[in-house]
N, C-alpha and C positions, 0 to 999 in steps of 0.2 A: 481556380478559387472562386471567381466571380459567380459560378454557378452552386456553390454550396448553399443548401437551405438553412437558414437560422429559424429555429424553433425554440418555444419556451421549453426549458427542462430544469428540472430540480437540479441541485448542485451535485447530489449522489450519481446522478445519471450522466454526468459531463465526461467527455473523453476527448481524445486528441481532435475529432472531427469539430467539436465546438471551438477548440482553440484555433484552428484553422478557420473556421467560419468567421469568427470576430477578430481574426489577425491579432491573434495574441502570440507572442514570440516571447520565449523565455532565454534570458542570456545569462550564462553562468559567470559568477564572479568569486575570486576569493574573498575570505571573510574580511580581510583588512580594507579593500577596497570597496566592498558592500557598506560596511559601517563606517568608513572614512577614518579609521582609526589605526595606526601602525605603531608599535605592535599592540594587539588587543589587550586589555587588562586580563589578568589571570583570574579565573572564578575562584571565589572562597569554597574551598572543598576541603572537608575534614581529613587530615592525613591517613586515618585509618581506612578510608576509602580508596585512598591511592596505594595503600601497601597491603590490603588484604583482598582474597577473592571470595569468600565465603562469607553469607550472612551471620552464621554462628561465630565468627570471628569477631565480629563488630561488638565494641563496648556500648557505644551510644544507641539508644532505641530506634532513632530516626535513621540513622545509618543501616542498622539492621532492617528496619521496614523497607528502605530503598531498595536493598539488594533482593529481598524477598519478592517486592513488586517486580523487580526487574526479572527474576526467575520465573514469576507467573506470566509475565508478558513474552517472554522468550520461549516458554513451553506451555501455551494456553491449553486448558481443558475444553473439549468440544462444547459449544453453546455458550461459552464465557468470553465473548469478544471484547470485553470492556476491560480486560486486564492491562492492555497498553494504555488506556486512558488513565487508570489507577496509577500506573508507573510515571506517567508524564504529570499528572499533577503533584505527586509526592516529588519528583525531581524538580519541578518548577519552584515549588515551595521552599524546597531545602536549599535550592541557589539564590534564594531571595528575590525571584521574580513576582512573588505575591505578598507584598509588604501589607500593613494594615488597611491602606485605601483601597487595596485592589481585591478581586475575587477570581478564584479559578472555577469556571463553570464547565461543566461536562454536558455533552448532547444538547448543546444550545440551537435553538430553531431560529435561524435568522431570515427574515424576509428578502427575496431576491427578484426584482423586477427585470423580467427579459422579455423582449418583444411585445412591451405592453402589457404582459401578463404577469401576475404574481405567483410566483414559486417560491420555494424554499431552499436553503443550504442548511444542512446540519454539521456542525463542527464536533469533532470528538471532545477537544478541550480548547476554551479560549481563556484568556485573561482579559477581564474588564475592569475598568477604572473609571468611577462616575458614569456608568453605562457605555462609555466608549470602548470599543473592543481593540485592543493593543496587540494581541499575539493569537495566533491560531495554530493548533496541532490537528492534523487530520491524517487518519489512517484509511486505506482503501477499503472501501465497502463492497466492492464487487469480489466476491470471492470465487467466483466460477470462471470468470473472464481473466485475461492476463493483467497482472497488477500493474496499476498506473495511477497513484493517488494524485498526481501533479494536477489533471484537470479539475478534480474535486476540491482540491486546496484552492486553486485559482477562483473558482466559482465561490467559494467561501469567503475569500478576500474581497471579491468583487461586493458580495452582499454585505460584508463588514462595512465596506468603503461608504456602500450606498446607505446603510443605517447610520454610521456616524455622522455622515453628510447631512442626512435628515434632521438629526438631534441638533 
């Protein structure tokens, strides 16, 4: 590991090599341990979402749209890679993660300083409150290589941490 070359790369180019080079280790935890709350509070979800499968079975328009966005995200049309982003924004909004003071942003470009050079990390979706980045959603953007969005999410999280600290 001592011989791994650390180079400045944009967040979308990060892979497992960067995690090893920067000695980043991901430790899995269950949700209760991570959040320090047991049991976790149940999300406020409309009953019709729990009891119906098809969008056409929904009475509430927001629930109908959520399932339509989910259908589009699960069966994307070629060259429409942002269907997952649309679904994530609608889901986070419906679950109350985007109250009045927060904004859901898509495709935010966050500065990332690596090895003294300015690079960038692009998020698919982020929740911001007073310009502080609170939550990130990341989809793997390397469609030809093996799917591994974890390093890209970590790069975006480091960029968000740097940005929040700078402010």
